[in-house]
mmCIF file of the N, C-alpha and C atoms, coordinates in Angstrom:
data_MODEL
# 
_entry.id   MODEL 
# 
loop_
_atom_site.group_PDB 
_atom_site.id 
_atom_site.type_symbol 
_atom_site.label_atom_id 
_atom_site.label_alt_id 
_atom_site.label_comp_id 
_atom_site.label_asym_id 
_atom_site.label_entity_id 
_atom_site.label_seq_id 
_atom_site.pdbx_PDB_ins_code 
_atom_site.Cartn_x 
_atom_site.Cartn_y 
_atom_site.Cartn_z 
_atom_site.occupancy 
_atom_site.B_iso_or_equiv 
_atom_site.pdbx_formal_charge 
_atom_site.auth_seq_id 
_atom_site.auth_comp_id 
_atom_site.auth_asym_id 
_atom_site.auth_atom_id 
_atom_site.pdbx_PDB_model_num 
ATOM 1   N N  . GLY A 1 1  ? 0.397  75.482  1.006   1.00 0.00 ? 1  GLY A N  1 
ATOM 2   C CA . GLY A 1 1  ? 1.195  76.092  -0.451  1.00 0.00 ? 1  GLY A CA 1 
ATOM 3   C C  . GLY A 1 1  ? 1.295  75.385  -1.557  1.00 0.00 ? 1  GLY A C  1 
ATOM 4   N N  . GLU A 1 2  ? 1.753  75.998  -2.506  1.00 0.00 ? 2  GLU A N  1 
ATOM 5   C CA . GLU A 1 2  ? 1.745  75.076  -4.079  1.00 0.00 ? 2  GLU A CA 1 
ATOM 6   C C  . GLU A 1 2  ? 3.497  75.033  -4.088  1.00 0.00 ? 2  GLU A C  1 
ATOM 7   N N  . VAL A 1 3  ? 3.738  73.662  -4.603  1.00 0.00 ? 3  VAL A N  1 
ATOM 8   C CA . VAL A 1 3  ? 5.190  73.785  -5.212  1.00 0.00 ? 3  VAL A CA 1 
ATOM 9   C C  . VAL A 1 3  ? 5.564  74.424  -6.403  1.00 0.00 ? 3  VAL A C  1 
ATOM 10  N N  . MET A 1 4  ? 6.184  75.668  -6.461  1.00 0.00 ? 4  MET A N  1 
ATOM 11  C CA . MET A 1 4  ? 6.405  76.200  -7.728  1.00 0.00 ? 4  MET A CA 1 
ATOM 12  C C  . MET A 1 4  ? 7.468  76.014  -8.294  1.00 0.00 ? 4  MET A C  1 
ATOM 13  N N  . GLN A 1 5  ? 8.618  75.643  -7.514  1.00 0.00 ? 5  GLN A N  1 
ATOM 14  C CA . GLN A 1 5  ? 10.089 75.076  -8.120  1.00 0.00 ? 5  GLN A CA 1 
ATOM 15  C C  . GLN A 1 5  ? 10.473 73.940  -7.488  1.00 0.00 ? 5  GLN A C  1 
ATOM 16  N N  . GLU A 1 6  ? 11.025 72.888  -8.096  1.00 0.00 ? 6  GLU A N  1 
ATOM 17  C CA . GLU A 1 6  ? 11.556 71.416  -7.175  1.00 0.00 ? 6  GLU A CA 1 
ATOM 18  C C  . GLU A 1 6  ? 12.728 71.363  -8.259  1.00 0.00 ? 6  GLU A C  1 
ATOM 19  N N  . ALA A 1 7  ? 13.865 70.785  -7.588  1.00 0.00 ? 7  ALA A N  1 
ATOM 20  C CA . ALA A 1 7  ? 15.108 70.584  -8.312  1.00 0.00 ? 7  ALA A CA 1 
ATOM 21  C C  . ALA A 1 7  ? 16.197 69.607  -7.373  1.00 0.00 ? 7  ALA A C  1 
ATOM 22  N N  . SER A 1 8  ? 16.909 68.965  -7.921  1.00 0.00 ? 8  SER A N  1 
ATOM 23  C CA . SER A 1 8  ? 17.794 68.258  -6.824  1.00 0.00 ? 8  SER A CA 1 
ATOM 24  C C  . SER A 1 8  ? 19.103 68.440  -7.128  1.00 0.00 ? 8  SER A C  1 
ATOM 25  N N  . LEU A 1 9  ? 20.228 68.099  -6.883  1.00 0.00 ? 9  LEU A N  1 
ATOM 26  C CA . LEU A 1 9  ? 21.578 68.056  -7.123  1.00 0.00 ? 9  LEU A CA 1 
ATOM 27  C C  . LEU A 1 9  ? 21.847 67.531  -8.548  1.00 0.00 ? 9  LEU A C  1 
ATOM 28  N N  . ALA A 1 10 ? 20.924 66.717  -8.826  1.00 0.00 ? 10 ALA A N  1 
ATOM 29  C CA . ALA A 1 10 ? 21.342 66.047  -9.898  1.00 0.00 ? 10 ALA A CA 1 
ATOM 30  C C  . ALA A 1 10 ? 20.909 66.847  -11.261 1.00 0.00 ? 10 ALA A C  1 
ATOM 31  N N  . ASP A 1 11 ? 20.032 67.705  -10.939 1.00 0.00 ? 11 ASP A N  1 
ATOM 32  C CA . ASP A 1 11 ? 19.627 68.723  -11.892 1.00 0.00 ? 11 ASP A CA 1 
ATOM 33  C C  . ASP A 1 11 ? 20.568 69.894  -12.250 1.00 0.00 ? 11 ASP A C  1 
ATOM 34  N N  . LEU A 1 12 ? 21.714 70.187  -11.646 1.00 0.00 ? 12 LEU A N  1 
ATOM 35  C CA . LEU A 1 12 ? 22.608 71.310  -11.533 1.00 0.00 ? 12 LEU A CA 1 
ATOM 36  C C  . LEU A 1 12 ? 23.716 70.928  -12.975 1.00 0.00 ? 12 LEU A C  1 
ATOM 37  N N  . ILE A 1 13 ? 23.769 72.166  -13.533 1.00 0.00 ? 13 ILE A N  1 
ATOM 38  C CA . ILE A 1 13 ? 24.751 72.083  -14.503 1.00 0.00 ? 13 ILE A CA 1 
ATOM 39  C C  . ILE A 1 13 ? 26.141 71.690  -14.406 1.00 0.00 ? 13 ILE A C  1 
ATOM 40  N N  . PHE A 1 14 ? 26.937 72.228  -13.333 1.00 0.00 ? 14 PHE A N  1 
ATOM 41  C CA . PHE A 1 14 ? 27.974 71.750  -12.965 1.00 0.00 ? 14 PHE A CA 1 
ATOM 42  C C  . PHE A 1 14 ? 27.883 70.719  -11.526 1.00 0.00 ? 14 PHE A C  1 
ATOM 43  N N  . PRO A 1 15 ? 28.845 69.488  -11.675 1.00 0.00 ? 15 PRO A N  1 
ATOM 44  C CA . PRO A 1 15 ? 29.009 68.852  -10.645 1.00 0.00 ? 15 PRO A CA 1 
ATOM 45  C C  . PRO A 1 15 ? 28.944 69.100  -9.088  1.00 0.00 ? 15 PRO A C  1 
ATOM 46  N N  . LEU A 1 16 ? 28.551 68.836  -8.127  1.00 0.00 ? 16 LEU A N  1 
ATOM 47  C CA . LEU A 1 16 ? 28.673 69.714  -6.965  1.00 0.00 ? 16 LEU A CA 1 
ATOM 48  C C  . LEU A 1 16 ? 29.988 69.606  -6.413  1.00 0.00 ? 16 LEU A C  1 
ATOM 49  N N  . GLU A 1 17 ? 30.502 68.495  -6.772  1.00 0.00 ? 17 GLU A N  1 
ATOM 50  C CA . GLU A 1 17 ? 32.530 68.817  -6.557  1.00 0.00 ? 17 GLU A CA 1 
ATOM 51  C C  . GLU A 1 17 ? 32.856 69.731  -7.390  1.00 0.00 ? 17 GLU A C  1 
ATOM 52  N N  . ASP A 1 18 ? 32.558 70.216  -8.531  1.00 0.00 ? 18 ASP A N  1 
ATOM 53  C CA . ASP A 1 18 ? 33.372 71.503  -9.188  1.00 0.00 ? 18 ASP A CA 1 
ATOM 54  C C  . ASP A 1 18 ? 32.803 72.771  -8.612  1.00 0.00 ? 18 ASP A C  1 
ATOM 55  N N  . LEU A 1 19 ? 31.622 72.623  -7.955  1.00 0.00 ? 19 LEU A N  1 
ATOM 56  C CA . LEU A 1 19 ? 30.936 74.053  -7.363  1.00 0.00 ? 19 LEU A CA 1 
ATOM 57  C C  . LEU A 1 19 ? 31.783 74.146  -5.992  1.00 0.00 ? 19 LEU A C  1 
ATOM 58  N N  . ILE A 1 20 ? 31.724 73.145  -5.531  1.00 0.00 ? 20 ILE A N  1 
ATOM 59  C CA . ILE A 1 20 ? 32.933 73.365  -3.905  1.00 0.00 ? 20 ILE A CA 1 
ATOM 60  C C  . ILE A 1 20 ? 34.344 73.762  -4.346  1.00 0.00 ? 20 ILE A C  1 
ATOM 61  N N  . SER A 1 21 ? 34.540 73.115  -5.044  1.00 0.00 ? 21 SER A N  1 
ATOM 62  C CA . SER A 1 21 ? 36.040 73.678  -5.498  1.00 0.00 ? 21 SER A CA 1 
ATOM 63  C C  . SER A 1 21 ? 36.216 74.906  -6.001  1.00 0.00 ? 21 SER A C  1 
ATOM 64  N N  . TYR A 1 22 ? 35.021 75.397  -6.789  1.00 0.00 ? 22 TYR A N  1 
ATOM 65  C CA . TYR A 1 22 ? 35.155 76.748  -7.585  1.00 0.00 ? 22 TYR A CA 1 
ATOM 66  C C  . TYR A 1 22 ? 35.102 77.725  -6.206  1.00 0.00 ? 22 TYR A C  1 
ATOM 67  N N  . CYS A 1 23 ? 34.375 77.502  -5.364  1.00 0.00 ? 23 CYS A N  1 
ATOM 68  C CA . CYS A 1 23 ? 34.017 78.365  -4.272  1.00 0.00 ? 23 CYS A CA 1 
ATOM 69  C C  . CYS A 1 23 ? 34.680 78.711  -3.495  1.00 0.00 ? 23 CYS A C  1 
ATOM 70  N N  . SER A 1 24 ? 35.292 77.198  -3.027  1.00 0.00 ? 24 SER A N  1 
ATOM 71  C CA . SER A 1 24 ? 36.645 77.238  -2.076  1.00 0.00 ? 24 SER A CA 1 
ATOM 72  C C  . SER A 1 24 ? 37.904 77.942  -2.757  1.00 0.00 ? 24 SER A C  1 
ATOM 73  N N  . ALA A 1 25 ? 38.030 78.375  -3.993  1.00 0.00 ? 25 ALA A N  1 
ATOM 74  C CA . ALA A 1 25 ? 38.932 79.249  -4.531  1.00 0.00 ? 25 ALA A CA 1 
ATOM 75  C C  . ALA A 1 25 ? 39.320 80.585  -4.216  1.00 0.00 ? 25 ALA A C  1 
ATOM 76  N N  . PHE A 1 26 ? 38.101 81.067  -3.515  1.00 0.00 ? 26 PHE A N  1 
ATOM 77  C CA . PHE A 1 26 ? 38.120 82.230  -3.630  1.00 0.00 ? 26 PHE A CA 1 
ATOM 78  C C  . PHE A 1 26 ? 37.399 82.648  -1.879  1.00 0.00 ? 26 PHE A C  1 
ATOM 79  N N  . THR A 1 27 ? 36.989 81.853  -1.062  1.00 0.00 ? 27 THR A N  1 
ATOM 80  C CA . THR A 1 27 ? 36.525 82.032  0.057   1.00 0.00 ? 27 THR A CA 1 
ATOM 81  C C  . THR A 1 27 ? 36.437 80.618  0.878   1.00 0.00 ? 27 THR A C  1 
ATOM 82  N N  . PRO A 1 28 ? 37.008 80.885  1.940   1.00 0.00 ? 28 PRO A N  1 
ATOM 83  C CA . PRO A 1 28 ? 37.077 79.387  2.910   1.00 0.00 ? 28 PRO A CA 1 
ATOM 84  C C  . PRO A 1 28 ? 35.909 79.019  2.947   1.00 0.00 ? 28 PRO A C  1 
ATOM 85  N N  . LEU A 1 29 ? 35.510 77.787  2.973   1.00 0.00 ? 29 LEU A N  1 
ATOM 86  C CA . LEU A 1 29 ? 34.168 77.044  3.341   1.00 0.00 ? 29 LEU A CA 1 
ATOM 87  C C  . LEU A 1 29 ? 34.359 76.092  4.531   1.00 0.00 ? 29 LEU A C  1 
ATOM 88  N N  . SER A 1 30 ? 33.111 75.918  5.547   1.00 0.00 ? 30 SER A N  1 
ATOM 89  C CA . SER A 1 30 ? 33.281 75.183  6.712   1.00 0.00 ? 30 SER A CA 1 
ATOM 90  C C  . SER A 1 30 ? 32.055 74.551  6.658   1.00 0.00 ? 30 SER A C  1 
ATOM 91  N N  . PRO A 1 31 ? 32.377 73.337  7.416   1.00 0.00 ? 31 PRO A N  1 
ATOM 92  C CA . PRO A 1 31 ? 31.020 72.336  7.693   1.00 0.00 ? 31 PRO A CA 1 
ATOM 93  C C  . PRO A 1 31 ? 29.818 73.135  7.788   1.00 0.00 ? 31 PRO A C  1 
ATOM 94  N N  . GLY A 1 32 ? 28.674 73.115  7.333   1.00 0.00 ? 32 GLY A N  1 
ATOM 95  C CA . GLY A 1 32 ? 27.493 73.920  7.524   1.00 0.00 ? 32 GLY A CA 1 
ATOM 96  C C  . GLY A 1 32 ? 27.068 74.901  6.711   1.00 0.00 ? 32 GLY A C  1 
ATOM 97  N N  . ASP A 1 33 ? 28.279 75.166  5.511   1.00 0.00 ? 33 ASP A N  1 
ATOM 98  C CA . ASP A 1 33 ? 28.002 76.179  5.008   1.00 0.00 ? 33 ASP A CA 1 
ATOM 99  C C  . ASP A 1 33 ? 27.090 76.105  3.901   1.00 0.00 ? 33 ASP A C  1 
ATOM 100 N N  . VAL A 1 34 ? 26.315 76.707  3.088   1.00 0.00 ? 34 VAL A N  1 
ATOM 101 C CA . VAL A 1 34 ? 25.099 76.448  2.287   1.00 0.00 ? 34 VAL A CA 1 
ATOM 102 C C  . VAL A 1 34 ? 25.675 77.398  0.975   1.00 0.00 ? 34 VAL A C  1 
ATOM 103 N N  . ILE A 1 35 ? 25.722 76.441  -0.187  1.00 0.00 ? 35 ILE A N  1 
ATOM 104 C CA . ILE A 1 35 ? 26.138 77.206  -1.538  1.00 0.00 ? 35 ILE A CA 1 
ATOM 105 C C  . ILE A 1 35 ? 24.819 77.328  -2.322  1.00 0.00 ? 35 ILE A C  1 
ATOM 106 N N  . VAL A 1 36 ? 24.514 78.648  -2.277  1.00 0.00 ? 36 VAL A N  1 
ATOM 107 C CA . VAL A 1 36 ? 23.016 78.961  -3.160  1.00 0.00 ? 36 VAL A CA 1 
ATOM 108 C C  . VAL A 1 36 ? 23.472 78.646  -4.968  1.00 0.00 ? 36 VAL A C  1 
ATOM 109 N N  . THR A 1 37 ? 23.183 78.049  -5.478  1.00 0.00 ? 37 THR A N  1 
ATOM 110 C CA . THR A 1 37 ? 23.273 78.042  -6.867  1.00 0.00 ? 37 THR A CA 1 
ATOM 111 C C  . THR A 1 37 ? 22.183 78.842  -7.750  1.00 0.00 ? 37 THR A C  1 
ATOM 112 N N  . GLY A 1 38 ? 21.049 79.108  -7.198  1.00 0.00 ? 38 GLY A N  1 
ATOM 113 C CA . GLY A 1 38 ? 20.062 79.957  -7.971  1.00 0.00 ? 38 GLY A CA 1 
ATOM 114 C C  . GLY A 1 38 ? 18.957 79.176  -8.168  1.00 0.00 ? 38 GLY A C  1 
ATOM 115 N N  . THR A 1 39 ? 18.411 79.649  -9.324  1.00 0.00 ? 39 THR A N  1 
ATOM 116 C CA . THR A 1 39 ? 16.844 78.854  -9.453  1.00 0.00 ? 39 THR A CA 1 
ATOM 117 C C  . THR A 1 39 ? 16.642 77.850  -10.242 1.00 0.00 ? 39 THR A C  1 
ATOM 118 N N  . PRO A 1 40 ? 15.830 76.837  -10.138 1.00 0.00 ? 40 PRO A N  1 
ATOM 119 C CA . PRO A 1 40 ? 15.423 75.821  -11.272 1.00 0.00 ? 40 PRO A CA 1 
ATOM 120 C C  . PRO A 1 40 ? 14.526 76.312  -12.087 1.00 0.00 ? 40 PRO A C  1 
ATOM 121 N N  . GLY A 1 41 ? 14.105 75.911  -13.132 1.00 0.00 ? 41 GLY A N  1 
ATOM 122 C CA . GLY A 1 41 ? 12.715 76.280  -13.893 1.00 0.00 ? 41 GLY A CA 1 
ATOM 123 C C  . GLY A 1 41 ? 11.918 76.447  -13.032 1.00 0.00 ? 41 GLY A C  1 
ATOM 124 N N  . GLY A 1 42 ? 10.878 77.242  -13.815 1.00 0.00 ? 42 GLY A N  1 
ATOM 125 C CA . GLY A 1 42 ? 9.386  77.472  -13.375 1.00 0.00 ? 42 GLY A CA 1 
ATOM 126 C C  . GLY A 1 42 ? 9.662  78.999  -12.574 1.00 0.00 ? 42 GLY A C  1 
ATOM 127 N N  . VAL A 1 43 ? 10.062 79.647  -12.888 1.00 0.00 ? 43 VAL A N  1 
ATOM 128 C CA . VAL A 1 43 ? 10.453 81.052  -12.701 1.00 0.00 ? 43 VAL A CA 1 
ATOM 129 C C  . VAL A 1 43 ? 9.058  81.857  -12.711 1.00 0.00 ? 43 VAL A C  1 
ATOM 130 N N  . GLY A 1 44 ? 8.306  82.337  -11.925 1.00 0.00 ? 44 GLY A N  1 
ATOM 131 C CA . GLY A 1 44 ? 7.164  83.084  -12.071 1.00 0.00 ? 44 GLY A CA 1 
ATOM 132 C C  . GLY A 1 44 ? 6.573  83.671  -13.505 1.00 0.00 ? 44 GLY A C  1 
ATOM 133 N N  . ASP A 1 45 ? 7.320  84.774  -13.884 1.00 0.00 ? 45 ASP A N  1 
ATOM 134 C CA . ASP A 1 45 ? 7.040  85.412  -15.053 1.00 0.00 ? 45 ASP A CA 1 
ATOM 135 C C  . ASP A 1 45 ? 7.282  84.569  -16.431 1.00 0.00 ? 45 ASP A C  1 
ATOM 136 N N  . ARG A 1 46 ? 7.571  83.423  -16.283 1.00 0.00 ? 46 ARG A N  1 
ATOM 137 C CA . ARG A 1 46 ? 7.912  82.490  -17.221 1.00 0.00 ? 46 ARG A CA 1 
ATOM 138 C C  . ARG A 1 46 ? 6.796  81.774  -17.692 1.00 0.00 ? 46 ARG A C  1 
ATOM 139 N N  . ARG A 1 47 ? 6.101  81.732  -16.470 1.00 0.00 ? 47 ARG A N  1 
ATOM 140 C CA . ARG A 1 47 ? 4.429  80.893  -16.516 1.00 0.00 ? 47 ARG A CA 1 
ATOM 141 C C  . ARG A 1 47 ? 3.460  81.667  -17.260 1.00 0.00 ? 47 ARG A C  1 
ATOM 142 N N  . ASP A 1 48 ? 2.509  80.635  -17.705 1.00 0.00 ? 48 ASP A N  1 
ATOM 143 C CA . ASP A 1 48 ? 1.683  81.558  -18.620 1.00 0.00 ? 48 ASP A CA 1 
ATOM 144 C C  . ASP A 1 48 ? 0.141  80.762  -17.838 1.00 0.00 ? 48 ASP A C  1 
ATOM 145 N N  . PRO A 1 49 ? -0.690 81.706  -16.987 1.00 0.00 ? 49 PRO A N  1 
ATOM 146 C CA . PRO A 1 49 ? -0.336 83.187  -17.061 1.00 0.00 ? 49 PRO A CA 1 
ATOM 147 C C  . PRO A 1 49 ? 1.075  83.263  -15.920 1.00 0.00 ? 49 PRO A C  1 
ATOM 148 N N  . PRO A 1 50 ? 1.374  84.559  -15.995 1.00 0.00 ? 50 PRO A N  1 
ATOM 149 C CA . PRO A 1 50 ? 2.709  84.868  -14.863 1.00 0.00 ? 50 PRO A CA 1 
ATOM 150 C C  . PRO A 1 50 ? 1.932  84.469  -13.421 1.00 0.00 ? 50 PRO A C  1 
ATOM 151 N N  . VAL A 1 51 ? 2.946  84.205  -12.646 1.00 0.00 ? 51 VAL A N  1 
ATOM 152 C CA . VAL A 1 51 ? 2.865  84.026  -11.232 1.00 0.00 ? 51 VAL A CA 1 
ATOM 153 C C  . VAL A 1 51 ? 3.833  85.104  -10.365 1.00 0.00 ? 51 VAL A C  1 
ATOM 154 N N  . TYR A 1 52 ? 3.147  85.571  -9.693  1.00 0.00 ? 52 TYR A N  1 
ATOM 155 C CA . TYR A 1 52 ? 4.163  86.747  -8.660  1.00 0.00 ? 52 TYR A CA 1 
ATOM 156 C C  . TYR A 1 52 ? 3.986  86.660  -7.350  1.00 0.00 ? 52 TYR A C  1 
ATOM 157 N N  . MET A 1 53 ? 4.850  87.067  -6.722  1.00 0.00 ? 53 MET A N  1 
ATOM 158 C CA . MET A 1 53 ? 4.678  86.713  -5.304  1.00 0.00 ? 53 MET A CA 1 
ATOM 159 C C  . MET A 1 53 ? 4.167  88.463  -4.327  1.00 0.00 ? 53 MET A C  1 
ATOM 160 N N  . PHE A 1 54 ? 3.350  88.290  -3.529  1.00 0.00 ? 54 PHE A N  1 
ATOM 161 C CA . PHE A 1 54 ? 2.928  89.730  -2.653  1.00 0.00 ? 54 PHE A CA 1 
ATOM 162 C C  . PHE A 1 54 ? 2.837  89.691  -1.499  1.00 0.00 ? 54 PHE A C  1 
ATOM 163 N N  . ALA A 1 55 ? 2.760  90.729  -0.642  1.00 0.00 ? 55 ALA A N  1 
ATOM 164 C CA . ALA A 1 55 ? 2.964  90.800  0.532   1.00 0.00 ? 55 ALA A CA 1 
ATOM 165 C C  . ALA A 1 55 ? 1.858  89.867  1.129   1.00 0.00 ? 55 ALA A C  1 
ATOM 166 N N  . GLY A 1 56 ? 2.305  88.865  2.205   1.00 0.00 ? 56 GLY A N  1 
ATOM 167 C CA . GLY A 1 56 ? 1.716  87.822  2.862   1.00 0.00 ? 56 GLY A CA 1 
ATOM 168 C C  . GLY A 1 56 ? 1.965  86.432  2.292   1.00 0.00 ? 56 GLY A C  1 
ATOM 169 N N  . ASP A 1 57 ? 2.475  86.316  1.340   1.00 0.00 ? 57 ASP A N  1 
ATOM 170 C CA . ASP A 1 57 ? 3.072  84.992  0.568   1.00 0.00 ? 57 ASP A CA 1 
ATOM 171 C C  . ASP A 1 57 ? 4.181  84.904  1.763   1.00 0.00 ? 57 ASP A C  1 
ATOM 172 N N  . VAL A 1 58 ? 4.429  83.422  1.482   1.00 0.00 ? 58 VAL A N  1 
ATOM 173 C CA . VAL A 1 58 ? 5.808  82.822  2.258   1.00 0.00 ? 58 VAL A CA 1 
ATOM 174 C C  . VAL A 1 58 ? 6.408  82.007  1.147   1.00 0.00 ? 58 VAL A C  1 
ATOM 175 N N  . VAL A 1 59 ? 7.840  82.165  1.098   1.00 0.00 ? 59 VAL A N  1 
ATOM 176 C CA . VAL A 1 59 ? 8.825  81.357  0.262   1.00 0.00 ? 59 VAL A CA 1 
ATOM 177 C C  . VAL A 1 59 ? 9.164  80.219  1.217   1.00 0.00 ? 59 VAL A C  1 
ATOM 178 N N  . GLU A 1 60 ? 9.045  79.112  0.967   1.00 0.00 ? 60 GLU A N  1 
ATOM 179 C CA . GLU A 1 60 ? 10.087 78.226  1.534   1.00 0.00 ? 60 GLU A CA 1 
ATOM 180 C C  . GLU A 1 60 ? 10.710 77.311  0.967   1.00 0.00 ? 60 GLU A C  1 
ATOM 181 N N  . VAL A 1 61 ? 11.854 77.118  1.462   1.00 0.00 ? 61 VAL A N  1 
ATOM 182 C CA . VAL A 1 61 ? 12.845 76.359  0.518   1.00 0.00 ? 61 VAL A CA 1 
ATOM 183 C C  . VAL A 1 61 ? 13.336 75.250  1.612   1.00 0.00 ? 61 VAL A C  1 
ATOM 184 N N  . ASP A 1 62 ? 13.202 74.162  1.037   1.00 0.00 ? 62 ASP A N  1 
ATOM 185 C CA . ASP A 1 62 ? 13.530 72.810  2.017   1.00 0.00 ? 62 ASP A CA 1 
ATOM 186 C C  . ASP A 1 62 ? 14.636 72.353  1.564   1.00 0.00 ? 62 ASP A C  1 
ATOM 187 N N  . ILE A 1 63 ? 15.301 71.866  2.105   1.00 0.00 ? 63 ILE A N  1 
ATOM 188 C CA . ILE A 1 63 ? 16.743 71.381  1.903   1.00 0.00 ? 63 ILE A CA 1 
ATOM 189 C C  . ILE A 1 63 ? 17.013 69.906  2.612   1.00 0.00 ? 63 ILE A C  1 
ATOM 190 N N  . GLY A 1 64 ? 16.224 68.929  2.055   1.00 0.00 ? 64 GLY A N  1 
ATOM 191 C CA . GLY A 1 64 ? 16.171 67.523  2.554   1.00 0.00 ? 64 GLY A CA 1 
ATOM 192 C C  . GLY A 1 64 ? 16.052 67.505  4.013   1.00 0.00 ? 64 GLY A C  1 
ATOM 193 N N  . ARG A 1 65 ? 17.207 66.684  4.730   1.00 0.00 ? 65 ARG A N  1 
ATOM 194 C CA . ARG A 1 65 ? 17.193 66.614  5.596   1.00 0.00 ? 65 ARG A CA 1 
ATOM 195 C C  . ARG A 1 65 ? 17.671 67.420  6.935   1.00 0.00 ? 65 ARG A C  1 
ATOM 196 N N  . LEU A 1 66 ? 18.133 68.567  6.045   1.00 0.00 ? 66 LEU A N  1 
ATOM 197 C CA . LEU A 1 66 ? 18.579 69.736  6.593   1.00 0.00 ? 66 LEU A CA 1 
ATOM 198 C C  . LEU A 1 66 ? 17.629 70.354  7.532   1.00 0.00 ? 66 LEU A C  1 
ATOM 199 N N  . GLY A 1 67 ? 16.418 70.928  6.384   1.00 0.00 ? 67 GLY A N  1 
ATOM 200 C CA . GLY A 1 67 ? 15.325 71.749  7.254   1.00 0.00 ? 67 GLY A CA 1 
ATOM 201 C C  . GLY A 1 67 ? 14.917 72.439  6.232   1.00 0.00 ? 67 GLY A C  1 
ATOM 202 N N  . THR A 1 68 ? 13.889 73.307  6.495   1.00 0.00 ? 68 THR A N  1 
ATOM 203 C CA . THR A 1 68 ? 13.297 74.592  5.913   1.00 0.00 ? 68 THR A CA 1 
ATOM 204 C C  . THR A 1 68 ? 13.559 75.748  6.307   1.00 0.00 ? 68 THR A C  1 
ATOM 205 N N  . LEU A 1 69 ? 13.492 76.586  5.226   1.00 0.00 ? 69 LEU A N  1 
ATOM 206 C CA . LEU A 1 69 ? 14.011 78.264  5.428   1.00 0.00 ? 69 LEU A CA 1 
ATOM 207 C C  . LEU A 1 69 ? 12.372 78.913  5.230   1.00 0.00 ? 69 LEU A C  1 
ATOM 208 N N  . MET A 1 70 ? 12.081 79.511  5.807   1.00 0.00 ? 70 MET A N  1 
ATOM 209 C CA . MET A 1 70 ? 11.034 80.263  5.457   1.00 0.00 ? 70 MET A CA 1 
ATOM 210 C C  . MET A 1 70 ? 10.960 81.698  5.594   1.00 0.00 ? 70 MET A C  1 
ATOM 211 N N  . ASN A 1 71 ? 10.650 82.386  4.371   1.00 0.00 ? 71 ASN A N  1 
ATOM 212 C CA . ASN A 1 71 ? 10.772 83.771  4.155   1.00 0.00 ? 71 ASN A CA 1 
ATOM 213 C C  . ASN A 1 71 ? 9.720  84.426  3.967   1.00 0.00 ? 71 ASN A C  1 
ATOM 214 N N  . PRO A 1 72 ? 8.919  85.500  4.884   1.00 0.00 ? 72 PRO A N  1 
ATOM 215 C CA . PRO A 1 72 ? 7.755  85.946  4.504   1.00 0.00 ? 72 PRO A CA 1 
ATOM 216 C C  . PRO A 1 72 ? 7.719  87.091  3.571   1.00 0.00 ? 72 PRO A C  1 
ATOM 217 N N  . ILE A 1 73 ? 7.051  87.304  2.580   1.00 0.00 ? 73 ILE A N  1 
ATOM 218 C CA . ILE A 1 73 ? 6.832  88.451  1.847   1.00 0.00 ? 73 ILE A CA 1 
ATOM 219 C C  . ILE A 1 73 ? 6.237  89.609  2.248   1.00 0.00 ? 73 ILE A C  1 
ATOM 220 N N  . VAL A 1 74 ? 6.895  90.849  2.404   1.00 0.00 ? 74 VAL A N  1 
ATOM 221 C CA . VAL A 1 74 ? 6.169  91.962  3.277   1.00 0.00 ? 74 VAL A CA 1 
ATOM 222 C C  . VAL A 1 74 ? 6.668  93.278  2.154   1.00 0.00 ? 74 VAL A C  1 
ATOM 223 N N  . ASP A 1 75 ? 5.553  93.927  2.479   1.00 0.00 ? 75 ASP A N  1 
ATOM 224 C CA . ASP A 1 75 ? 5.553  95.284  1.663   1.00 0.00 ? 75 ASP A CA 1 
ATOM 225 C C  . ASP A 1 75 ? 6.888  95.926  2.072   1.00 0.00 ? 75 ASP A C  1 
ATOM 226 N N  . GLU A 1 76 ? 7.469  96.677  0.859   1.00 0.00 ? 76 GLU A N  1 
ATOM 227 C CA . GLU A 1 76 ? 8.550  97.730  1.217   1.00 0.00 ? 76 GLU A CA 1 
ATOM 228 C C  . GLU A 1 76 ? 8.370  98.785  1.807   1.00 0.00 ? 76 GLU A C  1 
ATOM 229 N N  . GLN A 1 77 ? 9.035  98.828  2.857   1.00 0.00 ? 77 GLN A N  1 
ATOM 230 C CA . GLN A 1 77 ? 8.788  100.446 3.660   1.00 0.00 ? 77 GLN A CA 1 
ATOM 231 C C  . GLN A 1 77 ? 9.190  101.531 3.013   1.00 0.00 ? 77 GLN A C  1 
ATOM 232 N N  . THR A 1 78 ? 9.020  102.540 3.240   1.00 0.00 ? 78 THR A N  1 
ATOM 233 C CA . THR A 1 78 ? 9.442  103.754 2.416   1.00 0.00 ? 78 THR A CA 1 
ATOM 234 C C  . THR A 1 78 ? 9.561  104.410 3.644   1.00 0.00 ? 78 THR A C  1 
ATOM 235 N N  . THR A 1 79 ? 10.475 105.266 3.400   1.00 0.00 ? 79 THR A N  1 
ATOM 236 C CA . THR A 1 79 ? 11.131 106.174 4.503   1.00 0.00 ? 79 THR A CA 1 
ATOM 237 C C  . THR A 1 79 ? 11.089 107.882 4.269   1.00 0.00 ? 79 THR A C  1 
# 
């Protein structure tokens, strides 16, 4: 696959400690919890030409030494 977005904790707007403090103010955090902060630059519709995901594509989110989360893109099912 092709890397479409890449960022590290150093690229966050707010320091990690501040994010943990903010989140823990309204929800209990436990070891192993993941705080999802959003997306870094490189969003597909802002590219020239735009790049979109389609059924059959796979989104991989790699978190350093923690592991890789893989999500396949599938067609929306109608009922």
